[in-house]
N, C-alpha and C positions, 0 to 999 in steps of 0.2 A: 417461701409457701412454694408448694408445686402447684404443676399446675391445673390440677386434677379439683388440686383443694379448690383454686383461687376461681376457677370454673365454678364450684357447687356454691359459695362464698356470693358470686355473682347473679346465679340462680335465688339463693335466698330473697338473696333486696332486692329483686327483681320484683321475685312475688308478695314480696313484704308491701312492697312501694304500688303492689294492683290491688295488692287488702285497703291498704290503707283510704289507697282512691277512689273505690268501689264503698269504703265504708262513708266517705266526705261525701258521696253524691244522696249517696242511701239520706245521709242526715239532712241535705239540705230536700231533697223531697217531701218527707217528712216534717218540714215543719210547718210549728204554727204559730202559724201569724197572727197576728196584733189583732190585725185589721189589714185594710185595700184602700189606697191612695188613689182616686182617680183625678187623671190630668184628658186634655183634650180640649178642642176648639171648634173655630169658621178654621179653614186650611186652605188656599186656592190649589184642586188637585184640575183645573182647566184654567184657561182664558189665559190673559197673561201672564200672570205669573208662576201659569202650575209648575215651571221649574224649577222655577225658587222653592213652593210650599214643598215639591220631589223633597230637594234637600233639608228643608226642616221639621219635613216627617219623617226622613229617616235618619236622621240623627238623632232625632227624639227618642225614635223605635231603639237604639243602638242602648243608648245612655242605659231607657228603662229596662231594658234583657239584662245589660252589662250589672246596675245593679241587685234585681230577685236573683243572677245570678252567687251575686256574693252574697246575698243573706235579708238583701231588705236594706230599707231607710231604717236608720235608728234614730227610736219621738222615744216622747217617756213613758206614754204605753205600749214600748217594749217592736218591735223588729217587723215593718209593714211592708207588703210588697204590690207595686205597681201595677193595679187592674191593666193585665191587658188582652185584646188590643188596646191600642190612647183612641179617644173616640175624637176622630176629628175629622168633621164634612164639610164637605168643600164647600163653599163660599164662591166660588167659578171665578176668582179675582173681584168682586165687585163689592166696593163699600155697604154699600145697601146692607145687599143678599146677606157677608159676614155680621152685622151689627145687628142683623135680623134675626139670625141662626143664634147666636150667643147668647143674645135674651131667651129667646127658647129655650135654649140648654140650661139656665142661669135661672128662670123662672118657675120655683117649683109649684105653679097651674098650669102651665101649658106640658101637652100630652109630649113637647120632645124634652121633657127636662129629664138634664145627666146627672142631676149630683155629682158636679163637678167638685174637688177641691182645690182644684189648681188651673186656673187656664192657659195654654198657647197657642200665641199671638196668631194670627197671619204673616202671609208676605208680603207683607209694604210697609212703608211709615204711614202713606198716609191711611191706610186701611185700620191700620191699630190702633191708630187714632178714637177713631170711633171706639170699637172694639176697647181700646182702657174707659171711655165713659160706662161702658154696658160694665163692664166689671167692678169699674170703684162704687155703681151702685151696689149689684149683687156683693162686693165686700170681699172680691175673692182676686187673689194675686195673680197678677197679666205677665206670663214669662214673656220679653218681647225680641224680638230677631227686627226688630222697625230701629235706627241709630240716629233719625232728625234729633235731635236737643227738642225741637216742638211739642213734642212728647211730654217729656222730663219736667218740663217749664209750668204744669199748668196747678204742679201743691196736687198731683193726683199720685196716694201713701199706699195705691195699692197696684201699681204698674213697678218692674222690674227687668234688667239688662245689664250684660256685662258686656258685650258688644265696646270696641271704642264709639265713642260720642261720632257724627256724620265730620263736625267743625274739624278733628284731628283726622281725618282720612288721608289727608293728603300728607302732613305734617313732615315724615320721615323725606319727601322725595321730592317736595319743598329746600331740604337740607340739604339732600345731596347733589341737589342741582347748583344753588348757593357756590358748597366748597368748591363744584368744579366751575367754577368762574361765569355761572348765569345772573342774567343783572337786571332778565325783563321777562313779564310771563303775560299771558291774557286767559281768563278764563271764562269758558261758557256754556249755562245746563242750562238741561230740559226746565218748563217751570212746573215744578215739583217741591214736594217740602225737600227729599231724601237731598233731590240734586241744587237744593237753591243751599240748602245747609253742608253742603260735602264746602261748597264753594265760597261761601261767604267767611266761613273757617279757614279755607287757602290765601281767602284774599287778609286775611288778617295777618297769616304765616306771612305772607307777602313781604307787606310791607315792616315787619316787625326785625325779618329778615335783612332788610332794605332795599330790598327790589322793585323794581320801577313796572306798577301795573299799568297795561298802555289798555287793557280791553277790558270790558267785565262787562258778556252780556248776554240774554234771557232770554227762549223761543220758547215756541211753542208744545209740545208733542210729541211726538212723530215727522216734527220739522229736519 
């Protein structure tokens, strides 16, 4: 093939690709959505857990944007988009405020009712526990970012998490230490549910590995 023909062929292919991309883009823009799925909840934008709250917010927002870009969710009613922006309200890292905000968002008689289909959990296992109780009462599934087992051992059928349980957080690290000859270990944690869950699990793992736990301490938060 001559260079002229090759160039012409490449140009045609490029134009065809551009047309296809434009048609695909227009097709997405003209999608007739069968429904809109509303997600939201009480999440820290200020206070102690603001940094983690921001990570959670960014993660869910990115997920929702990608889902919508790729044609939405496939549900029995058809293709459904995620309502944007997500309805996330600042709980100021407060357990009491977080539960109260979520109660208002799920209570149909409240002026702050948000008609949520699913609840996004806050940025703390302790705060999530209160929210999970509210979500259960209103029969809304809460997607949790808390890893403490206490959240999932209450028989609540409306809380879901894909995170590694807190009790397993140190398992691989302890296994690695043991394989390198470590024989003893000390644990210390803040007096918080998540921290306690992590160290209780680590303590059990250490014993299972034949390691000697020479100390196990709990201290008040912030000390």
